[in-house]
Structure formats: C-alpha cells, structure tokens
C-alpha positions as CSV (number, residue, x, y, z in Angstrom):
1,M,-18.5,20.9,-28.2
2,S,-18.2,20.9,-24.7
3,L,-21.7,19.6,-24.4
4,F,-20.6,16.1,-26.0
5,V,-17.7,16.0,-23.6
6,R,-19.4,16.5,-21.0
7,L,-22.3,13.8,-21.8
8,F,-19.2,11.9,-22.6
9,F,-18.0,11.5,-18.9
10,I,-22.3,11.5,-17.8
11,F,-22.1,8.2,-19.3
12,L,-18.7,7.0,-18.0
13,A,-20.1,7.7,-14.5
14,L,-23.0,6.2,-14.7
15,A,-21.4,2.9,-17.0
16,G,-18.9,2.9,-13.8
17,G,-22.1,3.1,-11.4
18,M,-23.6,-0.1,-13.2
19,A,-20.8,-1.7,-13.5
20,V,-20.2,-1.9,-9.4
21,M,-23.7,-3.4,-8.4
22,P,-22.2,-6.7,-10.2
23,W,-19.6,-6.1,-7.3
24,V,-22.4,-6.2,-4.8
25,G,-24.1,-9.1,-5.8
26,A,-20.7,-10.9,-5.6
27,Q,-20.5,-9.7,-2.2
28,D,-23.9,-11.0,-0.7
29,V,-23.4,-14.4,-2.6
30,Q,-19.8,-14.8,-0.5
31,V,-22.0,-14.2,2.9
32,E,-24.7,-16.3,1.9
33,S,-22.3,-18.9,0.8
34,L,-20.3,-19.0,4.4
35,Q,-23.4,-19.2,6.3
36,N,-24.8,-22.7,4.0
37,A,-21.5,-24.1,4.6
38,V,-20.9,-24.5,1.4
39,A,-17.8,-26.4,0.1
40,P,-14.3,-25.0,1.1
41,E,-13.9,-24.5,-3.3
42,V,-17.0,-23.0,-3.9
43,V,-16.3,-20.3,-1.0
44,E,-13.3,-19.3,-2.7
45,V,-15.0,-18.4,-6.2
46,S,-17.2,-16.4,-4.7
47,S,-14.8,-14.6,-2.8
48,V,-13.0,-13.7,-6.5
49,D,-12.6,-9.7,-6.3
50,L,-14.5,-8.4,-9.4
51,G,-13.2,-5.1,-9.2
52,P,-14.4,-1.5,-8.2
53,S,-15.7,-0.8,-11.7
54,L,-16.2,-3.0,-15.2
55,L,-14.6,-0.3,-16.9
56,G,-11.9,-0.1,-15.2
57,R,-11.6,-4.1,-15.6
58,L,-11.8,-3.7,-19.2
59,F,-9.2,-1.3,-19.0
60,A,-6.8,-3.5,-17.4
61,T,-7.6,-6.8,-19.7
62,G,-4.6,-5.1,-21.8
63,V,-3.5,-2.4,-24.1
64,V,-5.2,-4.0,-26.8
65,S,-9.0,-4.0,-24.9
66,G,-8.4,-0.3,-23.7
67,L,-6.8,0.9,-27.2
68,V,-10.5,-0.6,-28.9
69,L,-12.7,0.8,-26.1
70,L,-11.0,4.6,-26.9
71,I,-11.3,4.3,-30.7
72,L,-14.9,3.3,-30.1
73,M,-15.9,6.1,-27.1
74,L,-14.0,8.8,-29.8
75,M,-15.8,7.5,-32.6
76,S,-18.6,7.6,-30.9
77,V,-18.1,11.4,-29.6
78,V,-17.3,12.6,-33.2
79,S,-20.1,10.8,-35.2
80,W,-22.4,12.8,-32.6
81,A,-20.8,15.9,-33.4
82,V,-21.0,15.4,-36.7
83,L,-24.5,14.3,-37.1
84,L,-26.2,17.3,-34.8
85,A,-23.9,20.0,-36.7
86,K,-24.7,18.6,-40.2
87,F,-28.8,18.1,-39.0
88,F,-28.9,21.8,-38.5
89,F,-26.5,23.0,-41.4
90,L,-28.8,20.7,-43.6
91,K,-31.4,22.2,-42.3
92,K,-30.3,25.9,-42.4
93,V,-29.7,25.3,-45.9
94,E,-33.2,24.0,-47.1
95,R,-34.8,26.9,-45.9
96,A,-32.3,30.0,-47.4
97,S,-33.0,27.7,-50.4
98,L,-37.1,27.6,-50.5
99,E,-36.9,31.5,-49.6
100,F,-34.7,32.3,-52.7
101,N,-36.4,30.1,-54.7
102,K,-39.5,32.0,-53.6
103,T,-38.1,35.4,-54.2
104,F,-36.8,34.4,-57.7
105,W,-40.3,33.5,-59.2
106,N,-41.8,36.2,-57.3
107,T,-39.4,38.9,-59.2
108,R,-39.8,40.3,-62.7
109,S,-36.1,40.9,-63.5
110,L,-33.2,38.5,-63.2
111,S,-30.7,41.8,-63.4
112,D,-32.4,42.9,-60.8
113,L,-32.5,39.8,-58.6
114,N,-28.4,39.4,-59.4
115,S,-28.2,43.0,-58.3
116,R,-29.3,42.0,-54.6
117,L,-28.0,38.6,-54.1
118,S,-26.2,40.2,-51.0
119,E,-29.1,40.9,-48.9
120,Y,-30.3,36.8,-49.6
121,P,-28.3,34.3,-47.2
122,S,-26.4,31.8,-48.8
123,S,-27.7,29.0,-50.3
124,P,-26.6,26.3,-53.2
125,V,-30.0,27.8,-55.0
126,L,-28.7,31.2,-54.9
127,E,-25.1,30.1,-56.0
128,L,-26.7,28.4,-59.1
129,F,-28.6,31.2,-60.0
130,R,-25.4,33.7,-59.8
131,S,-23.3,30.6,-61.6
132,G,-26.0,31.0,-64.4
133,Y,-26.7,34.9,-64.6
134,S,-22.8,34.9,-64.7
135,E,-22.5,33.1,-67.4
136,L,-25.6,34.1,-69.6
137,T,-24.3,37.8,-69.4
138,R,-20.6,36.3,-70.5
139,S,-22.2,34.7,-74.0
140,N,-24.2,37.6,-74.6
141,K,-21.2,39.9,-75.0
142,L,-19.6,37.2,-76.7
143,R,-22.2,36.4,-79.1
144,D,-22.3,36.6,-83.0
145,V,-24.6,38.6,-84.3
146,S,-24.1,37.0,-88.0
147,L,-24.5,33.4,-86.3
148,P,-28.1,32.1,-87.1
149,A,-30.5,32.4,-84.4
150,D,-30.8,29.1,-84.3
151,L,-27.3,28.2,-83.7
152,S,-26.6,31.5,-81.5
153,V,-29.3,29.9,-78.9
154,K,-28.5,27.0,-78.9
155,G,-24.3,28.1,-77.8
156,T,-25.8,30.3,-75.2
157,L,-27.9,27.2,-73.7
158,D,-25.1,24.7,-73.5
159,N,-22.4,27.5,-72.0
160,V,-25.3,27.9,-69.3
161,A,-26.1,24.4,-68.6
162,R,-22.7,23.6,-68.3
163,S,-22.0,26.6,-65.9
164,L,-25.1,25.3,-63.8
165,K,-24.2,21.4,-63.9
166,K,-20.7,22.6,-62.5
167,T,-21.9,24.7,-59.7
168,R,-23.9,22.0,-58.9
169,L,-21.6,19.3,-58.6
170,V,-19.1,21.9,-56.3
171,E,-22.7,22.4,-54.1
172,R,-23.3,18.8,-53.9
173,S,-19.7,18.1,-52.9
174,A,-20.2,20.7,-49.5
175,L,-23.3,19.7,-48.9
176,D,-21.8,16.0,-48.5
177,R,-18.7,17.1,-46.2
178,Y,-18.2,15.3,-43.4
179,L,-20.9,12.4,-44.2
180,V,-18.6,10.2,-45.0
181,F,-17.4,10.4,-41.8
182,L,-20.7,8.4,-40.4
183,A,-20.6,6.1,-43.4
184,V,-17.4,4.8,-42.2
185,S,-18.4,4.5,-38.6
186,A,-21.4,2.6,-39.1
187,S,-19.4,0.3,-41.0
188,A,-16.3,0.0,-39.1
189,C,-17.5,0.2,-35.5
190,P,-18.9,-3.0,-35.4
191,F,-16.2,-5.0,-36.3
192,I,-14.0,-3.1,-34.1
193,G,-16.0,-3.9,-31.4
194,L,-15.9,-7.9,-32.4
195,F,-12.4,-7.8,-32.5
196,G,-12.1,-6.5,-29.2
197,T,-14.6,-9.3,-28.0
198,V,-12.4,-11.8,-29.9
199,W,-9.6,-10.2,-27.7
200,G,-11.0,-10.2,-24.2
201,V,-12.2,-14.2,-24.8
202,M,-8.7,-15.0,-25.7
203,V,-7.1,-13.4,-22.4
204,A,-10.0,-14.7,-20.4
205,F,-9.5,-17.8,-21.6
206,E,-5.7,-17.2,-21.2
207,G,-7.1,-16.8,-18.0
208,I,-8.5,-19.5,-17.1
209,A,-6.3,-22.0,-18.3
210,R,-4.0,-20.9,-15.7
211,S,-6.3,-20.9,-12.8
212,G,-6.6,-24.2,-13.6
213,S,-10.4,-23.6,-12.5
214,T,-13.5,-24.1,-15.0
215,S,-16.8,-23.1,-13.1
216,L,-19.0,-20.6,-14.6
217,A,-18.4,-18.1,-11.5
218,S,-14.6,-18.0,-13.0
219,V,-15.7,-17.8,-16.3
220,A,-18.2,-15.5,-16.9
221,P,-16.6,-12.1,-15.5
222,G,-13.9,-12.4,-18.2
223,I,-16.9,-13.1,-20.6
224,S,-19.1,-10.5,-19.9
225,E,-15.8,-8.0,-19.7
226,A,-15.4,-9.3,-23.3
227,L,-18.7,-9.0,-24.5
228,I,-18.7,-5.3,-23.4
229,A,-16.7,-4.2,-26.6
230,T,-19.7,-5.4,-29.1
231,A,-22.2,-3.2,-27.1
232,F,-19.4,-0.4,-27.1
233,G,-19.3,-0.9,-31.4
234,L,-23.1,-0.8,-32.1
235,A,-23.8,2.0,-29.6
236,A,-21.6,3.9,-31.6
237,A,-22.8,2.8,-34.8
238,I,-26.5,3.0,-34.5
239,P,-26.1,7.2,-34.2
240,A,-24.3,6.5,-37.1
241,V,-26.1,5.0,-39.1
242,I,-29.2,7.0,-38.1
243,G,-27.8,10.4,-38.8
244,Y,-26.1,9.4,-42.0
245,N,-29.6,7.9,-43.4
246,L,-31.3,11.1,-42.2
247,N,-28.4,13.8,-43.4
248,A,-28.1,11.6,-47.0
249,H,-32.2,11.9,-47.4
250,K,-31.9,16.0,-46.9
251,I,-29.2,16.1,-49.4
252,R,-30.5,14.1,-52.0
253,R,-33.8,16.7,-51.4
254,I,-31.9,19.6,-51.6
255,V,-30.2,18.1,-54.6
256,Q,-33.6,17.4,-56.4
257,R,-34.3,21.0,-55.6
258,L,-31.4,22.2,-57.6
259,D,-32.0,20.4,-60.4
260,G,-35.6,21.1,-61.0
261,F,-34.4,25.2,-60.2
262,A,-31.4,24.7,-63.2
263,L,-34.5,23.2,-65.3
264,D,-36.4,26.2,-64.9
265,F,-33.5,28.4,-65.3
266,L,-32.8,27.3,-68.6
267,N,-36.4,27.6,-69.9
268,I,-36.3,30.4,-69.0
269,V,-33.3,31.5,-71.1
270,E,-34.2,29.9,-73.7
271,R,-37.5,31.6,-73.9
272,H,-35.4,35.2,-73.0
273,L,-33.1,34.4,-75.9
274,I,-36.1,33.2,-78.4
275,I,-38.1,36.5,-78.1
276,E,-34.7,38.5,-78.5
277,R,-33.4,36.8,-81.4
278,K,-37.5,37.7,-82.6
279,Q,-37.1,41.7,-81.7
280,D,-33.8,41.4,-83.8
281,K,-35.1,40.4,-86.8
282,T,-37.9,42.5,-86.7
283,S,-36.2,45.8,-86.3
284,A,-33.8,44.5,-88.6
285,S,-36.4,44.1,-91.3
286,K,-38.0,47.8,-90.3
287,D,-34.7,49.2,-91.0
288,T,-34.6,46.9,-94.2
289,A,-37.6,48.0,-95.3
290,V,-36.7,52.3,-94.2
291,A,-33.5,51.4,-96.3
292,E,-35.3,50.2,-99.6
293,N,-38.1,53.2,-99.0
294,R,-35.3,55.9,-98.9
295,V,-33.6,54.3,-102.0
296,Q,-37.1,53.9,-104.2
297,E,-38.0,58.0,-103.2
298,S,-34.0,58.7,-104.2
C-alpha cells in the first residue's frame, strides 16, 4: 500500500505544478495589458490573483468541494489497490487450479490423491475435490446393501452433487470478495464528481454576483475549478470499470473450470459405483452358487 501512497502524492505534486502554469500566464497577460494601455477595467480583471495552485483554490472554495475531492481521491487509491491485488490473486488461483487439474487426471487413485492434498497449493478445484471425495467416503460408509443398486447409486451421486454445489458457491463467494467495491466506484464516482462540479458552479456564480463583473476572465476561473471535480470522478471511475471487467472475466473463467471439474468428478464416481455394484453382484452370485453346490453334495 505504501507504493500507492507514494504514487498518490506524486500525482498531487504534478497536479499542483501544472496548476501554476495558468497563474504564470495570467501575469504575462497583465504585463502586456499595461504596455498596450488597455482600459482600466480590463487591467483590473487581468490582475486577479489566481492563487498558487489549482488544488489549493479547489479546497479553498468550501468544505463541500474539498470533501468531494477527498472522497474521490480515497476511492481512486482503494480502487487501484483492489484492482491490482485481485488481479494477481486470481492469476495465482488460476495457475494453481490448472496444476491440480492436471495432477487429478494423471493420478490413478483418488484415495492416494486425497492423502497428498497438503502437497498442493490451495485452489478452488482442490477444495472441490476435497469436498466431493469426503462426501463419497461418507456415503460409502452409510450405504445400505439391501437397497437396489440403482437407488443406492442415485443416492450417492445426489449427495456428492450437493456437496460439490455447496463448495462451488463458497469458492465463488471467495473469488468475488472486494469486487463489489470496484463496481460501486465505477458507478458512483462520476456522479460524485458531477455533484462537486454543480456545487462549484453554484459557488462560482455566487462570487460573480457579489463582484458584479460578468466578463469571461472573471467567470472562467470559477468554472474551471468546478469542472476539475468531474475530471477527478472520471479518473477514479475509469480504472474501476476496467479492473472490474477484467477480474470478472477471470472469475467467470475459473468458475467454468469448476463446473467442468464437478461434472467430470461425478462421471468418475458414477462409473466407480456401477463397477463396484457389478463386482458385488458377481461375488454374491458366486457365493450363492457355492452354497447351492454344498447343499447338493450334502
């Protein structure tokens, strides 16, 4: 966060330096006006002190304008922090998910993979596998042998599917964390800046009414000070919009991989249960045949 604070103060310094340029230009106009013997009224207007800094004049216009600019600056800094932190976090999560998905398809035993989960970095796909395998183990322990094969398989699959769905919702919620701030900044900052502009224009016209001068030179400084609030609002909103869309796209891509992994896991579980049931039936029929042979021999 210290990097963002430094960039923030550098931005303020640059803005203050650029704001000095109109003041210097105004002093040149004053000298030229005196040399050309312009009317006293024009000389008086050109000698208006525009202040040392545009930001300084903005905060000097009133508490409301200063508060608006302060809110926009804070929202801009926080938006940049969330944008960058979320971008690198999602990149890390996506890489870890791809690595675990590759390991999942290369392994031959789900129980062996489950015993080695601590060796892999945490990822949504890993948590999805952990949840599904745990529910599969519990369902196998509680399975009633007396039930029909189809009903038993369907019950186990339903339990595993519900567990995977719940874990997917939890992981999606974790991926979306703090993303709402970017959405709020993108939608609210332009209107906050517009409010600052409207308030600044009101203050500028009130000052014009008190001075009694309606020349462009007296109107322009107040209007320019008011419009800077809109510029601040757009400067805070544009990065938030871009960051929100980029991160939302990454989250959708990760969630699509989660959905695909859940379907693949259910397919594997279903094949395992069907094969296991067939083996149970075969062993049961063999035991029955052996028992009948013994009865006949006796």
